N, C-alpha and C positions, 0 to 999 in steps of 0.2 A: 552708600553715601550717608554721611552723618545728618541727623535731623535735629533742628534746634527750634525751640519755641521762644519767641521774642516777647518779653513782657516790658512794654515801654510806659513811660509816664513821667510825671515831675518828681515823684517820690520825695515829697517835701512835708513830712517825712515819709518813708516807707512804713507801711502798716501791717498788722497781723493778716488782714485780708489779702495783701499782695503775696505775702509768704504762703498763705493757705492756697491761693491760686496756682502758684509755682509747684508746690507739692501735689496738688490735685491733678494738674496736667501731667506730671511725671507718672503719677499712679494710673491714670485712666487712658493714656494714649501711648503711641510708640515713639514719642520724641526722646532723644538721647540726653539733651541738656536743655535747661532754661537759661537764657541770657536776660538778665535784668539791665535795661538800658534807660538811664535817666536822660531826659531831653536837655539839650544844651540851653535853649531858650524856649519860653512858652509861646506857642503859636498864636495865642490871643493876647500877648503882651503883658501877661501877669508877671509881677515881681517874684523871683524865686530866690530861695536861699543859695548861697554860693555853691557851685558845682562840687567843689571839694568836700564841703560839709555833707551834701546829699549822697555822694559816693561813699563817704566814710560811715554814714549811718546805715547805708545798705550792707556794707561789709561787716559792720557790728551785728546787724540783724541776722546775717547769714552764717556767722561763725559756727553755730551749732546745728545748722541745717544740712540737708542733703548736699554733698559736695558737687552734685551735678547742677546746682543753681549757682550761677556765676554772674558777677557784675561785669559789664562791658562799657567802656567810655568812648565808643565810636562817635557819638553825637558831639562830644567835646573835641576829640582829636580831629574830626573832619569839619568842625564848625557848621553843623547841620542846623536846619531851620525850625526843627520840631514837627514838621509834616511827615506823616507816615510814608508818603510817596518818596520823599528824599531819603528817608532812612532805608527804605526797601532798595533803592538804587545804590546806595553806599554799601549795604551788606552784600548785595549781589556782586558788586565790583571787587570788594575786599575779600570775600569768602566765596568764590565761585563754585566750589565743591560741596557746599553745605545747602541742604534743603530747609528753608525757613518756613515757619508758621507764626503768624502774628496772633497773639492772645488778647481777647477782649471780652468784656461782659456783654450780655445780651442787650442791655440798655444802650450801649454805644453802637452795637452792630445793627440795632433797629433803626438808628439814625445815620447810618454809614454814608448815605448819599450826600450828606453835607460835608464830607471829607474832601480835601483837595485831591483831584483826579481819582475819585472813587471808582469810576468805570474802569480805569486802567488797573487799579489795584484788584478789583474783583476778577478781572480777566488774567492777571499775571501773578498775583500773590496767593498765598494759602492762609487760611484762618482757623483758629480754634476759638469757638464762641462758648461762653459758660453762662448758664441761666443765672438770673438775679432775682432775689426776692422781691415780689410785688410787680415784676415786669411780665406782662402777658405775652406768651409766644404766639406768633402767627405763622405756624410752621409751614403751611402749604404756600405761603407767599415770600418766604425768606430765602435769600441767596445762600445764606451760611450753612443750611442743612444739606446742601448739595456737594457731592464729592468734587474736588479733593478736600474740601473743608471739613472740619469736625465740629459737631455740635454736642456739648456735654449738657444733657437736658435736665429736667426738673428734679430728679432725684439728688442731684449734686449742686447745691447752690453756694454762691460765694458768701463767705463770712462777711457780714455787713460791718465795715469799719471805715474810717474816714480821716484822711490827712488833715482836713480842715478842723474836724472835732479835736484831733489830737493837739493841734496848735492852740485852739481856743481853750481847751482844758489846761494846757501848759501855762498860758498867760494868766489864768485864774489860779495857778498853783494847785490845781485838783489832780495831783500826781496819780492817785489810784484810778481815776477816770481816764488819764493818759494811758495808763497800762491796759485798759480795756481796748485800746486802739493800737498801740505799738508794743513791741517786746522790750523787756527791761534794758538790754544794752543800748537801745535807741534813746529811751528816756535818760539813761545815764549820760550818754553823749550830749543830748540836748541841754542837760543841766551843766555839764562840764564846759561846754562851748558857749553857754548863755545865749542860746538861740531863742527865736520867737519872742522877743521882749516887746 
């Protein structure tokens, strides 16, 4: 059975950190592919850049990356809500022969009980959780260190980048600072499409 890691988010824009996570999970786990899935709508009602622009920025960022990192538009095609529970149900329905793992940072995992139907997800879904700089693990009390979940611990931390910082630097025309957050093809796309004005 094929195993796929799901990297979800708004990707507004995709950052170097997102790409680092995808490559890191491919290197450190048994997953066959990573699917980058931008949300259709933000579950907290935040305004997002057009879906088409976010998909195209992801594609631009992934052009020179491992071909096992793939963008998937299931959230748009199925008009999903942005909730992980709904995405999980849609993936299982559309791809019943694939074993899925949801990828998240430890900061998110530590607050997972705030997720919609978190108890259901803990019971039925699988997760890959990656340590974050400055986030203290409470290993003996955390659900994500138990099989079948995978915890990628302290030795391997997420490169700290931020879509918000990328947008803010871009608005200030601090393009070198933008490049500390996103790959060059993404900055080029942002400039070409005049995003984040």
